[in-house]
C-alpha positions as CSV (number, residue, x, y, z in Angstrom):
1,M,-32.7,-8.2,-13.2
2,W,-31.9,-11.9,-14.2
3,I,-28.2,-12.7,-14.2
4,T,-26.5,-16.4,-15.3
5,Y,-23.1,-17.7,-16.0
6,P,-21.5,-15.2,-19.1
7,G,-22.2,-17.1,-22.4
8,D,-24.2,-19.9,-20.9
9,F,-27.5,-18.5,-22.3
10,E,-26.5,-17.9,-25.3
11,I,-24.7,-21.3,-25.6
12,W,-28.1,-23.0,-24.3
13,L,-30.1,-21.1,-26.7
14,G,-27.5,-21.7,-29.6
15,N,-28.1,-25.5,-28.9
16,A,-31.6,-25.4,-29.6
17,F,-31.5,-23.1,-32.2
18,N,-28.6,-24.8,-34.1
19,N,-30.8,-28.1,-33.6
20,R,-33.7,-27.1,-35.4
21,R,-32.7,-27.6,-39.0
22,T,-33.9,-30.8,-41.0
23,E,-33.6,-31.9,-43.9
24,R,-36.9,-33.6,-45.8
25,G,-38.0,-34.0,-42.2
26,A,-35.3,-35.5,-41.0
27,M,-33.3,-33.4,-37.9
28,F,-29.8,-32.4,-39.0
29,P,-27.5,-31.4,-36.1
30,P,-23.9,-29.2,-36.3
31,F,-21.2,-31.2,-37.0
32,W,-18.9,-29.5,-34.7
33,K,-18.3,-29.7,-31.1
34,Q,-21.9,-28.0,-29.2
35,D,-21.1,-27.5,-25.3
36,T,-23.3,-26.5,-22.7
37,H,-24.5,-24.5,-19.7
38,Y,-22.5,-24.8,-16.5
39,V,-25.3,-26.6,-14.6
40,T,-24.1,-25.4,-11.1
41,V,-23.3,-21.5,-10.8
42,E,-22.4,-19.8,-7.8
43,F,-23.5,-15.8,-7.6
44,S,-22.5,-13.8,-4.9
45,T,-22.1,-10.2,-3.4
46,V,-21.5,-8.1,-0.4
47,V,-24.2,-5.8,0.6
48,R,-24.0,-3.1,3.8
49,L,-27.1,-2.2,5.1
50,T,-28.0,0.8,7.5
51,H,-31.4,-0.9,8.4
52,P,-32.5,-5.1,8.2
53,E,-34.1,-5.8,4.3
54,T,-36.2,-8.1,3.3
55,I,-35.4,-9.6,-0.1
56,R,-37.3,-11.9,-2.7
57,I,-35.5,-14.8,-4.4
58,T,-36.4,-16.2,-7.7
59,A,-34.6,-18.7,-9.1
60,E,-34.5,-20.9,-12.3
61,G,-33.4,-23.9,-10.8
62,R,-32.9,-25.9,-7.6
63,Y,-31.1,-23.6,-5.1
64,N,-29.5,-23.1,-1.5
65,F,-28.5,-19.7,0.0
66,M,-25.8,-19.0,2.9
67,L,-25.4,-15.7,4.5
68,D,-21.7,-15.1,5.9
69,G,-20.9,-18.3,5.0
70,K,-23.5,-20.1,6.8
71,L,-26.4,-22.7,4.7
72,Q,-30.0,-21.4,5.3
73,Y,-32.6,-23.8,5.6
74,G,-34.4,-25.0,2.2
75,E,-35.1,-23.2,-0.5
76,P,-36.5,-19.4,1.2
77,S,-38.4,-17.5,-1.7
78,T,-37.7,-14.4,1.1
79,F,-35.0,-13.6,3.5
80,L,-34.0,-10.7,6.2
81,I,-30.8,-9.4,5.9
82,P,-29.6,-7.9,9.2
83,D,-28.7,-4.6,8.9
84,G,-24.5,-4.1,8.7
85,E,-21.8,-6.2,6.1
86,H,-22.8,-9.1,5.0
87,R,-21.7,-11.8,2.4
88,I,-24.8,-13.6,0.3
89,N,-23.9,-16.8,-1.7
90,I,-26.6,-18.4,-3.7
91,K,-26.0,-21.7,-5.8
92,I,-28.3,-22.9,-8.3
93,W,-28.4,-26.1,-10.1
94,N,-30.1,-26.7,-13.1
95,Q,-29.9,-29.6,-15.3
96,T,-32.0,-28.3,-18.2
97,T,-31.9,-24.2,-18.7
98,P,-28.9,-22.0,-17.5
99,P,-29.0,-21.4,-14.1
100,A,-30.7,-17.6,-13.4
101,L,-31.0,-15.8,-10.4
102,F,-33.7,-12.4,-9.5
103,I,-33.2,-11.3,-6.5
104,T,-35.4,-7.7,-5.5
105,G,-35.2,-5.6,-2.5
106,D,-35.4,-2.0,-1.1
107,T,-31.8,-1.7,-2.1
108,I,-30.1,-5.1,-2.8
109,H,-31.0,-6.7,-6.6
110,T,-29.3,-8.8,-8.8
111,D,-27.4,-7.3,-11.8
112,S,-23.9,-7.3,-12.9
113,T,-22.1,-6.3,-9.7
114,W,-22.7,-9.6,-8.6
115,L,-19.8,-12.2,-9.1
116,A,-20.8,-16.0,-10.8
117,T,-18.4,-19.0,-10.7
118,Y,-19.0,-22.6,-11.7
119,E,-16.0,-23.6,-9.4
120,D,-17.2,-25.5,-6.5
121,K,-14.0,-25.4,-4.5
122,I,-15.3,-24.7,-1.6
123,W,-14.4,-26.3,2.4
124,I,-16.0,-26.1,5.5
125,D,-14.1,-25.8,8.8
126,E,-14.9,-26.6,12.1
127,N,-18.0,-24.2,13.0
128,G,-19.9,-25.0,9.9
129,V,-18.6,-21.9,7.7
130,A,-18.0,-22.2,4.2
131,H,-14.8,-20.9,2.4
132,G,-14.4,-20.7,-1.2
133,S,-11.6,-20.1,-4.0
134,G,-11.7,-19.9,-7.4
135,I,-12.2,-17.9,-10.8
136,Y,-15.2,-15.2,-10.6
137,V,-16.4,-13.1,-12.8
138,P,-19.1,-10.5,-13.1
139,A,-22.5,-12.0,-13.9
140,A,-24.2,-11.7,-17.0
141,V,-27.1,-9.1,-17.3
142,H,-29.7,-9.4,-20.5
143,P,-32.0,-6.2,-21.0
144,A,-34.2,-8.7,-22.4
145,F,-34.7,-10.0,-18.7
146,Q,-35.9,-7.0,-16.8
147,T,-38.4,-8.6,-14.9
148,I,-39.0,-11.5,-12.9
149,E,-41.6,-13.0,-15.8
150,Q,-39.0,-12.4,-18.7
151,R,-37.4,-15.4,-17.8
152,P,-34.3,-16.7,-19.7
153,S,-35.7,-19.8,-20.1
154,L,-39.0,-18.6,-21.6
155,F,-37.0,-16.4,-24.5
156,R,-39.0,-16.5,-27.5
157,L,-39.2,-14.1,-30.8
158,S,-42.0,-12.2,-31.4
159,T,-44.5,-13.3,-34.0
160,S,-47.7,-11.7,-36.1
161,P,-50.4,-13.0,-38.6
162,M,-49.6,-13.1,-42.1
163,R,-51.9,-14.6,-45.2
164,P,-51.1,-15.8,-48.3
165,V,-51.6,-13.1,-51.3
166,S,-52.7,-16.4,-53.3
167,V,-54.3,-19.5,-53.1
168,E,-54.9,-22.2,-55.7
169,K,-55.8,-25.7,-56.4
170,E,-52.4,-27.9,-57.1
171,D,-52.1,-31.7,-57.5
172,G,-54.6,-32.6,-55.0
173,G,-53.9,-29.9,-52.8
174,I,-53.8,-26.2,-51.6
175,L,-50.9,-24.1,-53.0
176,C,-50.4,-20.8,-51.1
177,D,-48.3,-17.9,-52.4
178,F,-47.1,-15.6,-49.7
179,G,-45.9,-13.4,-52.2
180,K,-42.3,-12.9,-50.8
181,E,-39.8,-14.9,-49.0
182,T,-40.6,-15.1,-45.3
183,M,-40.1,-17.2,-42.4
184,G,-42.8,-18.1,-39.6
185,Y,-45.5,-21.0,-38.6
186,V,-48.0,-22.5,-40.9
187,I,-51.2,-22.8,-39.8
188,L,-54.0,-25.0,-40.1
189,H,-57.6,-23.9,-40.1
190,G,-60.4,-26.0,-39.6
191,V,-59.0,-29.3,-39.1
192,R,-60.0,-32.2,-37.4
193,K,-58.1,-34.7,-34.9
194,G,-56.7,-37.4,-36.6
195,D,-56.3,-36.3,-40.2
196,N,-53.2,-36.7,-42.0
197,I,-51.8,-34.0,-43.9
198,D,-48.2,-32.9,-45.8
199,I,-46.9,-30.1,-45.7
200,F,-44.2,-29.2,-48.5
201,Y,-42.3,-25.5,-48.4
202,G,-40.2,-23.8,-51.1
203,E,-38.4,-20.4,-51.9
204,S,-39.9,-21.1,-55.4
205,R,-43.1,-22.7,-56.6
206,E,-40.6,-25.3,-58.1
207,E,-39.7,-26.4,-55.0
208,A,-42.7,-26.5,-53.2
209,T,-45.0,-28.6,-55.8
210,D,-41.3,-30.9,-56.1
211,H,-42.4,-33.1,-53.4
212,D,-39.9,-35.7,-54.0
213,R,-37.2,-33.1,-53.9
214,C,-37.9,-30.1,-51.8
215,E,-35.8,-29.0,-49.1
216,T,-38.0,-29.0,-46.2
217,L,-41.6,-30.6,-45.3
218,D,-43.8,-32.4,-42.2
219,R,-46.1,-34.9,-42.5
220,I,-48.4,-34.2,-39.7
221,T,-51.2,-36.1,-37.7
222,V,-53.4,-33.2,-36.1
223,P,-53.7,-33.9,-32.3
224,A,-57.1,-32.0,-31.8
225,D,-60.1,-29.9,-33.7
226,G,-59.6,-26.9,-34.4
227,D,-56.5,-24.7,-35.9
228,Y,-53.2,-26.2,-35.5
229,I,-50.0,-23.8,-35.7
230,V,-47.3,-26.2,-37.0
231,P,-44.6,-26.1,-34.2
232,D,-41.3,-25.5,-36.0
233,S,-41.2,-22.4,-37.7
234,K,-39.9,-22.7,-41.5
235,A,-38.3,-20.8,-44.4
236,F,-41.0,-20.6,-47.4
237,R,-42.6,-18.6,-50.1
238,F,-44.8,-21.1,-51.1
239,V,-46.8,-23.6,-49.2
240,H,-48.1,-26.8,-50.7
241,V,-50.4,-28.2,-48.4
242,I,-52.1,-31.5,-49.0
243,T,-54.8,-33.1,-46.7
244,H,-55.3,-37.0,-47.0
245,D,-58.4,-36.6,-44.6
246,S,-60.6,-33.9,-44.1
247,P,-60.3,-30.8,-46.1
248,L,-59.2,-27.6,-44.7
249,S,-60.9,-24.2,-43.9
250,D,-57.9,-22.1,-44.3
251,V,-54.0,-21.8,-44.5
252,T,-52.4,-18.9,-43.1
253,A,-49.0,-18.1,-40.9
254,L,-47.5,-16.5,-37.8
255,Y,-44.3,-14.4,-39.1
256,E,-41.3,-14.8,-36.6
257,F,-39.2,-12.0,-36.1
258,L,-37.0,-10.2,-33.7
259,P,-38.3,-6.8,-32.7
260,F,-35.8,-3.8,-33.2
261,E,-35.9,-0.1,-32.5
262,T,-37.1,1.6,-36.1
263,E,-35.9,5.5,-34.2
264,N,-32.4,4.5,-34.6
265,S,-32.5,2.3,-37.3
266,G,-30.6,3.2,-40.9
267,S,-32.1,3.9,-44.3
268,F,-31.3,4.9,-48.0
269,E,-32.6,6.6,-50.7
270,C,-31.3,8.1,-53.7
271,S,-31.9,9.3,-57.8
272,D,-31.7,5.7,-58.9
273,P,-35.3,3.2,-58.3
274,L,-33.5,0.4,-58.3
275,L,-30.7,1.1,-55.9
276,N,-33.4,1.9,-53.5
277,K,-35.1,-1.4,-54.1
278,I,-31.4,-3.3,-53.9
279,W,-31.4,-1.7,-50.0
280,D,-34.9,-2.0,-49.3
281,I,-34.5,-6.0,-50.2
282,S,-31.1,-5.9,-48.4
283,A,-32.7,-4.4,-45.2
284,Y,-35.6,-7.4,-45.8
285,T,-33.0,-10.2,-46.1
286,L,-30.8,-9.2,-42.8
287,D,-34.2,-8.8,-40.8
288,L,-34.9,-12.5,-41.9
289,T,-31.6,-13.8,-41.0
290,T,-31.4,-12.2,-37.7
291,R,-32.9,-13.5,-35.2
292,E,-31.9,-15.4,-31.8
293,F,-28.5,-15.2,-33.3
294,F,-27.5,-14.0,-36.8
295,M,-28.0,-17.1,-39.2
296,D,-26.5,-17.6,-42.5
297,G,-29.5,-18.9,-44.7
298,I,-33.3,-19.1,-43.3
299,K,-34.2,-22.2,-45.2
300,R,-31.2,-24.9,-45.4
301,D,-28.6,-24.5,-42.6
302,R,-30.0,-21.9,-40.1
303,W,-26.8,-22.2,-38.0
304,T,-24.7,-19.3,-36.8
305,W,-21.8,-19.2,-39.4
306,S,-18.8,-17.0,-38.1
307,G,-17.8,-15.7,-41.8
308,D,-21.1,-15.5,-42.1
309,A,-21.9,-13.3,-39.0
310,I,-18.9,-11.2,-39.3
311,Q,-20.5,-9.6,-42.3
312,S,-24.1,-9.8,-40.7
313,Y,-22.3,-7.5,-37.8
314,L,-21.1,-4.7,-40.2
315,M,-24.4,-4.7,-42.2
316,N,-26.2,-4.4,-38.6
317,Y,-24.4,-1.8,-37.2
318,Y,-25.4,0.6,-40.5
319,L,-29.4,-1.2,-40.6
320,R,-30.3,-2.3,-37.1
321,F,-27.5,-1.6,-34.7
322,S,-28.4,-4.7,-32.4
323,S,-25.7,-4.9,-30.0
324,D,-27.6,-7.5,-28.2
325,T,-27.5,-10.1,-31.4
326,V,-24.1,-9.3,-32.0
327,K,-22.7,-10.2,-28.3
328,R,-25.1,-13.3,-28.6
329,T,-23.9,-14.5,-31.5
330,I,-20.1,-13.8,-30.6
331,R,-20.6,-15.8,-27.4
332,Q,-22.4,-18.6,-28.9
333,L,-20.1,-19.3,-31.8
334,R,-17.1,-19.4,-29.3
335,G,-18.3,-22.1,-26.7
336,K,-16.5,-22.7,-24.1
337,D,-12.8,-24.0,-23.6
338,P,-11.2,-26.5,-24.0
339,V,-10.4,-25.6,-27.4
340,T,-10.4,-28.8,-29.9
341,A,-11.6,-27.0,-33.5
342,H,-11.6,-24.1,-35.1
343,V,-15.1,-22.0,-35.0
344,N,-17.4,-24.1,-37.4
345,T,-14.2,-26.3,-38.0
346,I,-13.2,-23.6,-40.4
347,M,-10.0,-21.8,-40.1
348,D,-10.6,-18.9,-41.9
349,Y,-13.9,-18.6,-39.5
350,T,-12.0,-18.6,-36.4
351,F,-9.6,-15.6,-37.8
352,Y,-12.9,-13.8,-38.6
353,W,-14.4,-14.3,-35.1
354,F,-11.1,-12.8,-33.0
355,N,-11.6,-9.8,-35.5
356,S,-15.1,-9.5,-34.8
357,V,-14.6,-8.5,-31.0
358,L,-12.9,-5.7,-32.1
359,D,-15.3,-4.4,-34.3
360,Y,-18.0,-4.2,-32.2
361,Y,-15.7,-2.4,-30.0
362,T,-15.4,0.4,-32.2
363,F,-18.8,0.8,-33.0
364,T,-20.0,0.3,-29.3
365,N,-17.4,1.4,-26.7
366,D,-18.6,-1.9,-24.9
367,I,-15.3,-2.6,-23.1
368,A,-17.1,-4.9,-20.7
369,F,-17.9,-7.3,-23.4
370,V,-14.4,-7.1,-24.5
371,R,-13.1,-7.7,-21.0
372,E,-15.5,-11.0,-20.7
373,I,-14.8,-12.4,-24.1
374,Y,-11.4,-11.6,-23.6
375,P,-10.1,-15.2,-21.9
376,R,-11.6,-16.8,-24.4
377,M,-10.3,-15.3,-27.3
378,R,-6.4,-15.7,-25.3
379,S,-7.2,-19.7,-25.5
380,L,-8.9,-19.8,-28.9
381,M,-5.1,-17.9,-29.9
382,D,-3.3,-20.5,-28.2
383,Y,-5.3,-23.4,-30.4
384,V,-4.0,-21.6,-33.5
385,L,-0.6,-21.0,-32.3
386,S,0.0,-24.7,-31.3
387,R,-0.7,-25.6,-35.0
388,T,1.9,-22.9,-36.8
389,D,4.5,-24.6,-39.1
390,T,8.2,-23.7,-38.3
391,Q,8.1,-20.6,-40.4
392,G,5.2,-19.1,-38.2
393,F,2.0,-19.8,-40.8
394,A,-1.5,-21.5,-40.2
395,D,-1.5,-24.0,-42.6
396,G,-4.3,-26.3,-43.0
397,R,-4.1,-29.6,-40.8
398,P,-5.7,-32.7,-41.9
399,D,-9.0,-32.0,-39.8
400,D,-9.4,-28.2,-41.0
401,W,-11.8,-27.1,-43.2
402,I,-10.3,-24.5,-45.6
403,F,-13.1,-22.5,-47.0
404,V,-12.5,-19.3,-48.1
405,D,-15.1,-19.0,-50.6
406,W,-17.2,-21.1,-52.9
407,V,-15.4,-21.0,-56.5
408,D,-16.3,-22.2,-60.0
409,F,-12.4,-22.8,-61.1
410,P,-9.6,-24.8,-59.7
411,M,-8.5,-23.6,-56.8
412,P,-6.0,-25.0,-53.9
413,K,-7.1,-25.1,-50.5
414,R,-4.5,-27.0,-48.9
415,G,-0.5,-26.2,-48.0
416,V,0.0,-22.6,-46.7
417,M,-2.4,-20.0,-48.4
418,A,-1.7,-16.2,-48.5
419,F,-5.5,-15.4,-47.8
420,E,-5.4,-17.4,-44.2
421,Q,-2.2,-15.8,-43.2
422,I,-3.6,-12.1,-44.0
423,L,-6.6,-13.0,-41.6
424,F,-4.1,-14.8,-39.1
425,A,-1.9,-11.8,-39.0
426,K,-5.0,-9.3,-38.8
427,S,-6.2,-11.8,-36.0
428,L,-3.1,-11.1,-34.0
429,Q,-3.2,-7.3,-34.7
430,T,-6.2,-7.9,-32.7
431,M,-5.1,-9.9,-29.3
432,A,-2.5,-7.4,-29.4
433,E,-5.1,-4.3,-29.1
434,C,-7.4,-5.9,-27.0
435,A,-4.6,-6.5,-24.7
436,Q,-3.4,-3.4,-24.5
437,L,-6.8,-2.0,-24.0
438,L,-7.5,-3.9,-21.3
439,A,-4.6,-3.3,-19.7
440,D,-4.9,1.0,-20.3
441,N,-8.5,0.3,-18.6
442,Q,-8.6,-2.2,-15.6
443,P,-11.2,-1.7,-13.3
444,D,-10.5,-1.5,-9.3
445,N,-11.3,-4.6,-7.2
446,L,-10.5,-7.5,-9.8
447,P,-12.4,-10.6,-8.9
448,Q,-10.4,-13.6,-7.7
449,G,-8.5,-15.4,-10.5
450,S,-8.7,-12.4,-13.1
451,L,-6.1,-11.3,-15.5
452,T,-4.0,-8.5,-14.2
453,T,-2.6,-5.8,-15.9
454,D,0.8,-7.0,-16.4
455,D,-1.0,-10.3,-18.2
456,Y,-2.6,-8.0,-20.6
457,T,0.8,-6.0,-21.1
458,A,2.6,-8.9,-21.6
459,D,0.3,-10.2,-23.9
460,A,0.0,-7.2,-26.0
461,R,3.9,-7.4,-26.8
462,H,3.6,-11.2,-27.6
463,Y,0.9,-10.9,-30.1
464,S,2.0,-7.2,-31.4
465,S,5.6,-9.2,-32.2
466,L,3.8,-12.4,-33.6
467,F,1.9,-10.0,-35.9
468,S,4.7,-8.4,-37.5
469,S,6.8,-11.5,-37.5
470,L,4.1,-12.9,-39.8
471,R,3.1,-9.7,-41.8
472,Q,6.7,-10.0,-42.9
473,Q,6.9,-13.1,-43.5
474,T,4.0,-13.5,-45.3
475,D,5.5,-10.3,-47.7
476,N,8.3,-12.4,-48.2
477,V,6.9,-15.4,-49.4
478,F,3.9,-14.3,-50.9
479,W,4.4,-10.8,-53.0
480,S,5.4,-11.0,-55.9
481,D,7.5,-8.0,-58.0
482,E,6.7,-9.6,-61.0
483,Q,3.2,-9.8,-60.8
484,H,2.3,-7.5,-58.6
485,A,0.3,-9.1,-56.5
486,Y,0.3,-12.0,-53.9
487,L,0.5,-15.2,-54.8
488,H,-2.5,-17.6,-53.9
489,H,-0.3,-20.3,-51.9
490,E,3.3,-22.1,-51.4
491,E,2.7,-26.3,-51.0
492,K,5.4,-28.8,-50.1
493,G,8.0,-26.0,-50.6
494,E,6.6,-24.6,-53.9
495,V,4.9,-21.2,-54.1
496,S,2.1,-21.2,-56.6
497,Q,2.1,-18.3,-59.7
498,L,-1.5,-18.3,-59.3
499,I,-3.1,-15.0,-59.0
500,T,-6.5,-14.9,-56.9
501,K,-8.5,-12.1,-55.7
502,F,-9.2,-13.4,-51.8
503,P,-5.5,-12.3,-50.6
504,N,-5.3,-9.5,-52.9
505,M,-8.0,-7.7,-51.3
506,F,-8.3,-8.8,-47.8
507,A,-4.3,-6.8,-48.1
508,V,-6.2,-3.9,-49.3
509,I,-8.8,-3.8,-46.5
510,Y,-6.5,-4.6,-43.6
511,D,-3.6,-2.3,-44.6
512,F,-1.4,-5.2,-45.4
513,A,0.0,-3.4,-48.2
514,D,1.0,0.1,-48.8
515,A,-0.4,2.6,-50.9
516,Q,1.8,1.6,-54.0
517,R,1.3,-2.0,-53.7
518,K,-2.7,-0.5,-53.5
519,E,-1.8,0.7,-56.5
520,E,-0.3,-2.2,-58.2
521,I,-3.6,-4.6,-57.0
522,L,-6.1,-2.4,-58.2
523,H,-4.5,-2.9,-62.0
524,S,-2.8,-6.7,-62.0
525,V,-5.7,-8.1,-59.6
526,M,-9.1,-6.5,-59.1
527,L,-9.3,-4.7,-62.3
528,N,-7.8,-7.7,-64.2
529,P,-10.4,-9.8,-66.6
530,A,-7.8,-12.3,-66.1
531,V,-8.3,-13.2,-62.6
532,E,-11.1,-15.7,-61.7
533,P,-14.1,-13.7,-61.0
534,I,-15.9,-14.1,-57.9
535,T,-19.6,-15.4,-58.1
536,T,-20.7,-15.5,-54.3
537,P,-22.5,-12.4,-52.3
538,Y,-20.1,-13.2,-49.7
539,M,-16.7,-12.7,-51.1
540,R,-18.1,-9.8,-53.5
541,F,-19.0,-8.0,-49.8
542,Y,-14.7,-7.9,-49.2
543,E,-14.2,-7.1,-53.3
544,L,-16.6,-4.0,-53.4
545,E,-15.0,-2.8,-49.8
546,A,-11.5,-2.9,-51.7
547,L,-12.9,-1.4,-54.5
548,C,-14.5,1.5,-52.5
549,I,-11.0,1.8,-50.7
550,M,-9.0,2.3,-54.0
551,Q,-11.5,5.3,-54.8
552,Q,-13.2,2.9,-57.5
553,H,-16.9,4.0,-56.0
554,D,-18.6,4.9,-59.7
555,L,-17.7,0.7,-60.5
556,V,-19.0,-0.1,-57.5
557,L,-21.9,1.7,-57.7
558,Q,-22.4,0.4,-61.4
559,E,-21.2,-3.8,-60.0
560,I,-24.3,-3.1,-57.3
561,K,-26.9,-2.5,-60.0
562,D,-25.6,-5.4,-62.4
563,Y,-25.3,-8.2,-59.6
564,W,-28.4,-7.6,-56.7
565,G,-30.1,-5.7,-59.6
566,G,-29.9,-9.4,-61.6
567,M,-31.3,-11.1,-59.2
568,I,-34.2,-8.9,-58.6
569,N,-34.5,-9.6,-62.5
570,E,-34.6,-12.7,-61.6
571,G,-37.8,-12.5,-58.9
572,A,-35.9,-11.9,-56.0
573,T,-37.4,-11.1,-53.2
574,S,-34.5,-11.7,-50.8
575,F,-31.1,-11.9,-51.9
576,W,-29.3,-15.2,-52.4
577,E,-26.4,-17.4,-51.0
578,K,-24.7,-17.5,-54.7
579,Y,-25.8,-15.8,-58.2
580,I,-24.2,-16.2,-60.9
581,P,-25.7,-13.6,-64.0
582,G,-25.4,-16.9,-67.3
583,E,-27.8,-19.1,-65.4
584,K,-30.8,-19.2,-66.4
585,G,-34.4,-20.3,-64.9
586,T,-34.1,-23.3,-62.4
587,E,-30.2,-23.3,-62.3
588,H,-30.5,-20.6,-60.3
589,L,-31.9,-22.5,-57.5
590,Q,-29.4,-25.4,-58.0
591,M,-26.6,-25.7,-55.1
592,Y,-24.5,-28.5,-53.6
593,G,-25.5,-31.1,-56.4
594,R,-29.0,-30.5,-55.3
595,P,-32.2,-28.8,-57.6
596,Y,-33.3,-26.5,-54.5
597,G,-29.9,-26.7,-53.0
598,K,-29.2,-22.8,-52.9
599,S,-30.3,-20.4,-50.5
600,L,-32.4,-17.8,-51.7
601,C,-32.3,-15.7,-48.5
602,H,-29.1,-15.9,-47.2
603,A,-27.4,-13.0,-44.7
604,W,-24.5,-12.3,-46.7
605,G,-26.4,-11.4,-49.8
606,A,-27.3,-8.0,-47.8
607,S,-23.8,-6.3,-48.7
608,P,-25.3,-2.8,-50.4
609,L,-26.7,-2.3,-46.9
610,Y,-22.9,-1.9,-45.6
611,I,-21.1,-0.7,-48.6
612,L,-23.8,2.1,-49.1
613,G,-23.8,3.3,-45.5
614,R,-19.9,3.2,-44.8
615,Y,-18.8,4.2,-48.0
616,F,-21.4,6.4,-50.3
617,L,-23.2,7.8,-47.0
618,G,-19.1,7.8,-45.8
619,I,-20.1,7.6,-42.2
620,R,-18.1,5.6,-39.8
621,P,-17.0,5.8,-35.9
622,L,-13.0,7.3,-35.6
623,K,-13.2,6.1,-32.0
624,P,-15.2,3.7,-30.1
625,G,-18.6,4.2,-29.9
626,Y,-18.8,7.5,-32.0
627,E,-16.6,9.6,-29.7
628,E,-15.1,11.0,-32.9
629,W,-16.6,10.2,-36.0
630,E,-16.4,11.3,-40.3
631,C,-18.5,11.6,-42.4
632,R,-17.3,11.5,-46.4
633,P,-20.0,11.2,-48.7
634,H,-20.0,10.0,-52.0
635,L,-22.5,10.9,-54.8
636,S,-21.1,9.0,-57.4
637,T,-23.2,9.1,-60.3
638,L,-26.1,9.9,-58.1
639,S,-28.1,13.2,-58.7
640,Y,-29.1,12.9,-54.9
641,M,-29.2,11.0,-51.9
642,K,-30.1,10.8,-48.5
643,G,-29.9,7.8,-45.4
644,S,-29.4,7.3,-42.2
645,V,-26.8,5.7,-40.0
646,P,-27.6,4.6,-36.5
647,T,-25.0,5.4,-33.8
648,P,-25.1,4.2,-30.0
649,H,-26.3,7.8,-29.7
650,G,-29.2,7.8,-32.0
651,P,-29.0,8.0,-35.9
652,I,-26.9,10.9,-38.2
653,H,-28.8,11.5,-40.8
654,L,-27.4,13.1,-44.0
655,S,-28.3,14.2,-47.5
656,V,-26.3,15.0,-50.5
657,T,-26.8,16.7,-53.7
658,P,-24.1,18.2,-56.2
659,D,-24.1,21.5,-54.6
660,T,-24.7,20.7,-51.1
661,V,-24.3,18.1,-47.8
662,T,-26.7,18.2,-45.0
663,I,-25.9,16.4,-41.8
664,Q,-27.9,16.6,-38.7
665,S,-25.7,14.2,-35.6
666,P,-27.1,13.3,-32.0
667,I,-23.3,13.4,-31.1
668,K,-20.7,15.7,-31.2
669,G,-17.1,15.4,-32.4
670,G,-17.6,14.8,-36.2
671,K,-15.7,15.4,-39.0
672,L,-17.6,16.0,-42.6
673,Y,-15.2,16.3,-45.5
674,V,-16.8,18.4,-48.4
675,G,-14.3,18.1,-51.5
676,D,-10.9,19.1,-49.6
677,K,-12.4,20.8,-46.5
678,C,-12.8,19.2,-43.1
679,I,-15.8,20.8,-41.3
680,L,-16.3,20.0,-37.6
681,I,-19.4,19.0,-36.6
682,D,-20.8,19.3,-33.2
683,R,-24.6,17.7,-32.1
684,T,-27.2,19.6,-33.4
685,D,-31.0,19.1,-33.1
686,E,-31.6,21.1,-36.5
687,P,-30.0,19.9,-40.0
688,I,-26.7,21.9,-41.0
689,T,-26.5,22.5,-44.9
690,I,-23.1,23.2,-46.1
691,Q,-22.7,24.6,-49.7
692,K,-19.7,22.9,-52.0
693,S,-19.1,26.0,-53.6
694,G,-15.3,26.7,-52.9
695,C,-14.5,23.1,-52.5
696,S,-12.2,21.4,-54.7
697,K,-13.1,17.5,-55.5
């Protein structure tokens, strides 16, 4: 298999990915620091052979080869390794794509046991033997790059043909309707060399036909006769093609997508047809935004955003369980040291990034990834701690973007915000748990420069102490016994009396609030009509999760039907960046002061995938990788529901009626709660049905 330096493939791919964004034909790069891959990487291993062995060497980049510290001639494509113990070192330089190595032999092959370093700390003695030092890490392997033909630099998504559902003449051109939101490459058939063609894309008919204000467009001079595939993939439902020379014979497209394993996918079906449609459109929305990375919206930003991504990860654990896409996105978002700004320049997005690592471990039990990413967690936390105030709070600096959410009411975002402190505290808790995990699971024969057990143990104590202190200080400053809520913020020594849902619902989700405070928050904040409502699916994700934790399942089910059903009533074929029910007609297309600025396919719009899987099917891991798990189904107002939740070992299937619960699991360690009874579930090839009679509600 191909090996690379950890994170370098993702950083290189992420640069190509994030810089594809355009606004009305002009390229629009990200406004945060973009790192690059290490251009020179050395890969090494020690082999022990009883017989000589010929290896075959393929590299992406120019390289040299050393055996036992001695440089060999040229760039050998094959090499005979003598019997005995030998050290192999291969140094690759590649300015354009990440240095990558593929070696095969009878027993020798590249894999994660090889070490990698970007440091060139080598000296050569009087006998011509090289000696090295530096920081070594296990080389990165990628499931997509198992054969010599599957080079990392050639990574591409899949495509399939797609035709419009209707074509009509419109304003001197052809207007194609592909029937639903999609993403891919438009194909112009029967064009001639030199033809000048304009293409206007739209998530709505109005956008595609508004040539002066649509968000994306292409102006093309055709390079050759025949069929022409427009080079860059775009998001669209409608495409308006204007030809200035020869007429077209046809317009089709290639749908671009990331393949997934259908055998281990999530599903949901119930007695309510609207809820079924909401699930299906949510799944389609997440599939469209699951690409090389988890992106936010497929039309406008097309970037990786940490706040969007953490929700995509959680929804993904209940739909496709694409752990590789999660790891790619986490690595890409973090980038390299030194840290000069928050992730995406947004303070809250930095905190989401930390927490996403522990979430990933909980669902997958992939401790190797935690060990790989921990040094970058550590250096990022050093940056965060360097910017705290005298109380230990993370306060927004002038160069920080404090996002929280898009809101339609005056909400201060400066000073010390309770919402940010709760996220910060959770990040410190995550650091402590990851450090302790690694302290308890140190492998033998650590690579040179690795953190030791003592390092991890000291970190765990340090971060745990900071977490406890910050939690107490946040309670002291922001909790109001009079208002039974966390107050919004402190600025210039004054704590405002503003109450918003944001800090309160996160206090519930992260167990910041005890049982009594949760009950107070439920009535004084979450169910209080005087508190400003949330109008983005982004924060409705957390609002509905908090309500489920407080056992408000009936209310949540109705909220899902009203809110996401409202988008369906407005013609949504994928779910949006923002939805305000009172808006009418083309008002639903507007955002950022632009008539078509709103994304009509946004990853955070797929929230019902997580809410229905986690809190209605009720399945979640209790120990990493589902070593132990539980199922607490909530039928709520439904007559029946059934579905599947993917795990690293295959899907758990569940069916619930008012009288029975039927479950089938590929793994043991399950705890099924029916009423007040807990039933242990082992691996079963056949479904098990439990009668609810005799189980109190």
